[in-house]
Structures are given as C-alpha cells and as structure tokens.
C-alpha positions in Angstrom: -154.9 -61.8 87.0 -157.8 -61.9 89.4 -158.4 -64.8 91.8 -162.1 -64.4 91.7 -163.8 -66.8 89.4 -167.4 -67.6 88.6 -169.7 -68.4 91.6 -171.1 -71.9 91.4 -173.2 -74.1 93.7 -171.4 -76.3 96.1 -170.5 -79.7 94.6 -170.9 -78.3 91.1 -167.4 -79.5 90.0 -167.9 -83.1 91.2 -171.3 -83.3 89.5 -169.9 -81.9 86.2 -167.1 -84.5 86.2 -169.5 -87.3 87.1 -171.9 -86.4 84.3 -169.1 -86.2 81.8 -167.7 -89.6 82.8 -171.1 -91.2 82.7 -172.1 -89.8 79.3 -168.7 -90.5 77.7 -168.7 -94.2 78.6 -170.9 -95.3 75.8 -170.4 -92.6 73.3 -168.6 -93.3 69.9 -165.2 -91.6 69.5 -166.4 -88.8 67.2 -168.8 -87.5 69.8 -166.3 -87.3 72.6 -164.9 -83.9 71.7 -168.3 -82.3 71.2 -169.4 -83.6 74.6 -166.3 -82.0 76.2 -167.2 -78.7 74.5 -170.7 -79.0 75.7 -169.8 -79.7 79.3 -167.1 -77.0 79.4 -169.8 -74.5 78.4 -171.5 -75.3 81.7 -168.6 -73.6 83.6 -168.7 -70.6 81.3 -166.0 -71.9 78.9 -166.1 -70.9 75.2 -163.9 -71.5 72.2 -163.0 -74.9 73.4 -160.2 -76.6 71.4 -158.5 -80.0 71.8 -155.0 -79.9 70.4 -153.0 -83.1 69.7 -149.3 -83.4 69.1 -148.4 -84.2 65.5 -146.1 -87.2 64.8 -143.1 -85.0 64.0 -143.5 -83.2 67.4 -143.5 -79.8 65.7 -147.2 -78.8 66.0 -150.2 -79.1 68.1 -153.1 -79.7 65.7 -156.8 -79.1 66.5 -159.1 -82.1 66.7 -162.1 -81.4 64.4 -165.6 -81.8 65.8 -168.9 -80.1 66.3 -169.0 -77.4 69.0 -165.2 -77.2 69.0 -163.2 -74.2 68.0 -161.0 -75.4 65.2 -158.2 -72.9 64.5 -154.8 -73.2 62.9 -152.2 -75.7 64.2 -150.0 -74.1 66.9 -146.2 -74.4 66.9 -144.7 -76.5 69.7 -142.1 -73.7 70.1 -143.1 -70.1 71.0 -146.8 -70.6 71.5 -148.9 -70.7 74.7 -150.3 -74.1 73.8 -146.7 -75.4 73.2 -145.5 -74.1 76.5 -148.4 -75.8 78.3 -147.6 -79.0 76.5 -143.8 -79.1 77.0 -143.9 -77.9 80.6 -146.9 -80.0 81.5 -148.3 -77.0 83.3 -151.3 -74.6 82.8 -150.7 -71.4 80.9 -153.1 -68.5 81.2 -153.2 -65.6 78.7 -155.4 -62.5 79.4 -157.5 -61.6 76.3 -157.6 -58.1 74.9 -161.4 -58.0 74.9 -161.8 -59.6 78.4 -161.5 -63.0 79.8 -158.6 -65.4 80.1 -157.5 -68.0 77.6 -156.5 -71.2 79.4 -154.2 -73.9 78.0 -154.3 -77.1 80.0 -152.0 -80.0 79.4 -153.8 -83.3 78.8 -151.9 -85.8 80.8 -152.6 -89.5 80.8 -150.5 -90.4 83.8 -147.3 -88.6 82.9 -147.6 -89.0 79.1 -148.7 -85.8 77.4 -151.6 -86.4 75.1 -152.1 -82.8 74.0 -153.6 -79.5 75.2 -157.2 -78.4 75.9 -157.7 -74.6 75.3 -160.7 -72.6 76.5 -161.7 -69.1 77.4 -163.3 -68.1 80.7 -164.6 -64.7 81.7 -162.6 -64.9 84.9 -160.5 -67.5 86.7 -160.2 -68.2 90.4 -158.4 -70.9 92.3 -161.6 -73.1 92.4 -161.7 -72.8 88.6 -158.1 -73.9 88.2 -158.6 -76.9 90.4 -161.7 -78.0 88.5 -160.1 -77.4 85.1 -157.0 -79.5 86.1 -159.3 -82.4 87.1 -161.4 -81.9 83.9 -158.2 -82.0 81.8 -157.1 -85.2 83.4 -160.5 -86.8 82.7 -160.4 -85.6 79.1 -157.0 -87.1 78.6 -158.1 -90.5 79.9 -161.1 -90.4 77.6 -159.0 -89.6 74.6 -156.5 -92.4 75.3 -159.3 -94.9 75.8 -161.2 -94.0 72.7 -158.0 -93.8 70.6 -157.7 -97.6 71.0 -160.5 -98.2 68.6 -160.7 -95.2 66.2 -158.5 -93.7 63.5 -159.9 -90.2 64.1 -157.2 -89.0 66.5 -154.4 -90.6 64.3 -155.7 -88.8 61.2 -155.7 -85.5 63.1 -152.1 -85.9 64.2 -150.8 -87.0 60.8 -149.5 -84.0 58.8 -148.3 -85.9 55.7 -148.5 -89.4 54.2 -147.1 -92.2 56.3 -145.3 -95.3 55.0 -146.5 -98.7 55.9 -143.3 -99.4 57.8 -143.8 -96.2 59.9 -147.4 -97.2 60.6 -146.0 -100.5 62.0 -143.4 -98.8 64.1 -145.7 -96.2 65.6 -148.2 -99.0 66.5 -145.3 -100.8 68.3 -144.2 -98.0 70.5 -145.0 -97.4 74.2 -145.9 -93.9 75.2 -143.2 -91.4 74.1 -142.8 -90.2 77.7 -143.2 -91.6 81.2 -142.3 -89.9 84.5 -142.4 -90.9 88.2 -140.6 -89.2 91.0 -137.5 -91.3 90.6 -137.1 -91.4 86.8 -138.3 -89.9 83.6 -138.0 -91.3 80.0 -138.7 -89.8 76.6 -138.1 -90.9 73.0 -138.5 -89.5 69.5 -138.4 -91.1 66.0 -137.1 -89.6 62.8 -138.1 -89.5 60.1 -141.5 -89.6 61.7 -143.5 -90.6 58.6 -140.9 -92.9 57.0 -139.2 -94.6 60.0 -138.6 -98.3 59.3 -136.2 -100.3 61.6 -135.6 -98.2 64.7 -137.7 -98.7 67.8 -137.5 -98.5 71.6 -139.4 -100.0 74.4 -139.5 -99.7 78.2 -141.4 -100.8 81.3 -141.2 -100.0 84.9 -141.6 -103.1 87.0 -141.3 -102.5 90.7 -137.9 -100.7 91.2 -136.4 -101.8 87.8 -136.7 -99.7 84.6 -136.3 -102.0 81.7 -135.1 -100.3 78.5 -134.4 -101.5 74.9 -133.3 -99.4 71.9 -132.9 -101.3 68.6 -132.0 -100.7 65.0 -133.0 -103.4 62.5 -130.8 -103.6 59.4 -132.2 -102.6 56.0 -135.1 -100.4 55.1 -138.9 -100.3 54.6 -141.0 -103.4 55.5 -138.1 -105.8 55.9 -136.6 -103.6 58.7 -140.0 -103.0 60.2 -140.8 -106.7 60.3 -137.4 -107.5 62.0 -138.0 -104.7 64.5 -141.4 -106.0 65.3 -140.1 -109.5 66.0 -137.1 -108.2 68.1 -139.4 -106.0 70.3 -141.9 -108.9 70.6 -139.2 -111.3 71.7 -137.8 -108.6 74.1 -141.2 -108.1 75.7 -141.8 -111.8 76.0 -138.4 -112.2 77.8 -139.1 -109.2 80.0 -142.4 -110.6 81.1 -141.0 -114.0 82.2 -138.5 -112.2 84.4 -135.2 -113.2 82.8 -131.9 -111.5 83.1 -130.4 -109.0 80.6 -128.2 -111.8 79.1 -131.2 -114.0 78.7 -133.2 -111.2 77.0 -130.4 -111.0 74.4 -130.6 -114.7 73.9 -134.4 -114.6 73.4 -134.1 -111.9 70.8 -131.1 -113.5 69.1 -132.9 -116.8 68.7 -136.1 -115.1 67.4 -134.3 -113.1 64.7 -132.0 -115.9 63.5 -134.8 -118.4 63.4 -137.1 -116.1 61.4 -134.5 -114.5 59.1 -131.4 -116.7 59.1 -127.9 -115.6 59.9 -127.6 -112.9 57.3 -130.0 -110.5 59.0 -129.3 -108.7 62.3 -130.6 -106.1 64.8 -128.3 -103.9 66.9 -129.6 -103.4 70.4 -129.0 -101.6 73.7 -130.5 -103.4 76.7 -130.6 -101.9 80.1 -131.8 -102.3 83.7 -131.9 -99.2 85.9 -132.6 -99.7 89.6 -134.6 -96.5 90.2 -134.1 -96.7 94.0 -130.3 -96.9 93.8 -129.2 -95.6 90.4 -127.4 -98.8 89.6 -127.4 -99.4 85.8 -126.8 -102.7 84.0 -126.0 -102.5 80.3 -125.7 -104.9 77.4 -124.5 -103.5 74.1 -125.2 -105.6 71.0 -123.3 -103.8 68.2 -125.0 -100.5 69.0 -123.4 -97.0 69.5 -122.6 -96.5 73.2 -125.0 -94.3 75.1 -123.8 -90.9 76.4 -123.8 -90.0 80.1 -124.9 -86.4 80.6 -124.1 -84.8 84.0 -125.0 -81.2 84.9 -125.9 -80.6 81.3 -122.6 -81.8 79.8 -121.6 -85.1 78.2 -119.0 -86.6 80.5 -118.3 -89.9 78.8 -119.7 -92.8 76.9 -121.2 -95.7 79.0 -118.9 -98.3 77.7 -119.5 -102.0 77.8 -118.1 -105.2 76.2 -119.8 -105.2 72.9 -121.4 -108.5 71.8 -122.5 -109.4 68.4 -125.7 -107.9 67.0 -129.0 -109.8 67.7 -129.4 -112.6 65.1 -125.7 -113.6 64.7 -125.7 -116.2 67.5 -123.3 -114.3 69.8 -122.0 -115.8 73.0 -123.6 -114.8 76.3 -122.9 -111.1 76.6 -121.0 -109.6 79.5 -123.0 -107.1 81.5 -121.4 -103.8 82.4 -122.5 -102.0 85.5 -122.5 -98.2 86.1 -123.7 -96.1 89.0 -125.7 -92.9 88.2 -125.8 -89.8 90.2 -128.9 -87.9 91.0 -129.9 -85.8 88.0 -127.8 -87.9 85.5 -129.3 -88.3 82.0 -128.4 -91.2 79.7 -128.8 -90.5 75.9 -129.2 -93.5 73.6 -129.2 -93.0 69.8 -129.1 -95.0 66.6 -126.4 -94.8 64.0 -128.6 -92.7 61.7 -127.8 -89.8 63.9 -124.0 -89.9 63.5 -123.6 -91.6 60.0 -125.7 -89.1 58.1 -123.6 -87.1 55.6 -123.4 -83.5 56.7 -122.4 -80.5 54.4 -119.2 -81.3 52.6 -119.9 -85.0 52.5 -118.4 -85.9 55.9 -120.3 -88.0 58.3 -122.1 -86.1 61.1 -120.1 -88.0 63.7 -120.3 -88.4 67.5 -118.2 -85.3 68.3 -120.8 -83.0 66.6 -123.6 -84.8 68.4 -121.8 -84.2 71.7 -121.2 -80.5 70.9 -124.9 -80.1 70.1 -125.9 -81.7 73.5 -123.5 -79.5 75.4 -124.5 -76.3 73.5 -128.2 -76.8 74.1 -127.7 -77.4 77.8 -126.8 -73.7 78.0 -130.3 -72.7 76.9 -133.3 -72.5 79.3 -134.8 -75.9 79.9 -138.5 -76.8 79.9 -137.7 -80.3 81.2 -136.2 -83.4 79.7 -139.0 -84.1 77.2 -138.7 -80.6 75.7 -134.9 -80.8 75.8 -134.9 -84.1 73.8 -137.3 -82.7 71.3 -135.1 -79.6 70.8 -132.1 -81.8 70.4 -133.7 -83.9 67.8 -134.8 -80.9 65.7 -131.4 -79.2 66.2 -129.6 -82.3 65.0 -131.8 -82.4 61.9 -131.0 -78.8 61.1 -127.3 -79.5 61.6 -127.6 -82.3 59.1 -129.1 -79.9 56.6 -132.6 -81.3 57.1 -131.5 -84.7 55.8 -132.6 -87.9 57.4 -131.8 -90.6 54.9 -131.7 -93.3 57.6 -133.7 -93.8 60.8 -132.4 -91.4 63.5 -133.8 -92.3 66.9 -133.2 -90.7 70.3 -134.1 -92.1 73.7 -133.2 -90.5 77.0 -133.9 -91.2 80.7 -133.0 -89.2 83.8 -132.5 -90.7 87.2 -133.9 -88.3 89.8 -133.5 -90.1 93.1 -134.4 -93.0 95.3 -137.4 -94.5 97.1 -137.3 -91.9 99.9 -138.1 -89.1 97.4 -141.1 -91.1 96.1 -142.5 -91.5 99.6 -142.0 -87.8 100.2 -144.0 -86.9 97.1 -146.8 -89.2 98.2 -146.9 -87.7 101.6 
C-alpha cells in the first residue's frame, strides 16, 4: 500500500476540520451526516458511510442520509468495519478497481460510537493523520446531536424494543470506557427486552466506582426498581459516601418506594486504579469471577448481605488486591439460571468453562472478548434468554506511573 497520498495545500486539514466544526454547530441532526459526506469529498473521499453499532452488538448498521453511501449492515465479526470497530483501529482495504477503502473507528473518548467508511484514490501518512482527526470530530458531533434526536436510535434498532428496555438503555452509561490504568465494558441481553438488569460506573480521581444490579420481577416493575436503585446509587456516589453508605442509600430508596416485599440484588465496588486495591460489597448477587492470564482463578468472595430493599445490616466490605492485567467479570443470575438443553440450569461451571475456552482464541481486546463471551453463552443456552443476562467486566492495567508515561 503506497505511502503517497493526495497533494494538498499547507494547512488544508486544519481548515477542513474548522469548517466542519463551524458548520455543524447549528445544523439539525438529520443534516450532520450529509455535511460529513460533503466535507470528506473535499479530500477526495467517496462512498462515505457512517455505521453505528446495533443494540444487540451483532451488526454495524448504516446511517441513512443524503450524500451518504447506504449499503447493507456489516457483521461485527468477520468484516473490515467490524475489525475497525472492535480493535478501535483503522483498517485499510485495497479495492480491485483502484483506491483504498478506509474504515475508521468513531471514538468519543474511549467509547466506540461506530465506524466511518470512505474510499480514497491513494492514502499517505498525512491522509491517515487527517482522517483520524476527522473521525474523532465526527464521533463528537454524533454523540452531541444524539442527545436531542431519535434518528441515531432508530438506525441502531433492528427489532421492536419493549418499554422497559427503552428505560434501561436510557439509564446506562457508555458501554465502554478506557484510560491507561483501567478499561470497562458491559453488555445487556436480551437487548430489546431487558427489564431489571443494569450497571453503572464512574471514574473519580483514582477510584473507579462500579455497580451491577438485578431488580426482581419483569417488565416495567423491574425497570422502575432498577431506575430508582441506580438513581440512589448515583446520588450516594456524588456525595462521596463509602460503599456501606451507598448500600444504605439504595436500600432505603427501594424499601421506601416499594415496601419490604421487593428487592434488588447488587454488587458494589471501588477499584483504586493506582494500586489495584478492590473493595467489594455483595448484596445477594452472584460473586464476580477473577480472570488472570485468561483463566478464571477464583470467585471474589465477600460476606453477602441482604439484597437492597430488605433493610439489611451495615455490610462488611471485602478487600482484594488485583495484579496487572487481571480482569473481573460480573454477571447477573440470568446467565447461570437459564435452562440449558436437557432442562438443567446452565450453571457457573459452564460459564467458567466458556470463559477459559474463549481465552485460547485470538483477542481483539477486552470489549471484543466480552461481546464474544456474551454471544457464545447465548448459543450455549440454545439461543434462549428468558431472564435478563448481563455481563460487566473491567481490567486493571497498571498504576499512575503508566498513565504519566502515556501522557509523555
């Protein structure tokens, strides 16, 4: 692949990005994608596509719009667009009739929004630098406009979505987050009918705050409980209370709203991303799995307190120390309690075998590994997901010194 791109005047790239940013600021959402296609044409790009991840994390679906190339959805697995998305890296494919098809991940911070695809007659290093910056700007614009339009939601939705699922998806933080010290990723199943499962996280200074919950019941009752539980959790987190106090905030909110016959199981954690010290409170939830060098080495046990809403005593906090590269996998009971072939419950042992087996396959990173695990588990259960089945994983990569090295 040649390194000689298209000759352009000095400062062309900066002017292009500036014009795009200035014009996009006041445009309505439906005109953003056509504007992107128009500006990409100025660098010789053609057949511009904006591909967004569907809610089931199986396809990259084209965003419709004037001047855009709207083709068929591309599979997340075994496609150039899927590789660019999962690896968060540019993929270049030479075309049979000349030119290069570029697939650029759209990254908002570290959260993958989708992929921008375009064809150039030739690609040089200057083109690659410009296109990476352009893709970052496009991702920022899509995230900003998404806050007040349904256009992008409708493109990503591949089947009807229940009201409870609408609530849960609106409640979630970004599905992925990565900084040099830690990476997180989560996935909900069934994507279009999820009700009571949810997760939340925030990185405040050196502490990663994590909550994984499972509200009892189904449909709107479960979604309402999950909403209150996450709201109480966020409130507690933002007034800087301890893990035990977060549990108490959530417990009071659920019991006050629903009485003592409703409950939410929860896993609450603090991870110090500088040291790897992990604090854990388990409120009636399946214990998370510690994955080291690709293999499950043990459960992260803790003294289990009563589920949220039952008025449990102040929970005891269990401390663990992670090693560099350790992953922690949290899951809800829908993963292990589903009935597999023959009527037996799926069980934790089969979950662990799946995790260990998949670790032998090539990895495209933690996000891709979690997605592959979720889809593999679904196949192992015969495609059945009668209850919510949520996975949430984080990987500790190292301390503050590594962060400073990256910035340098």
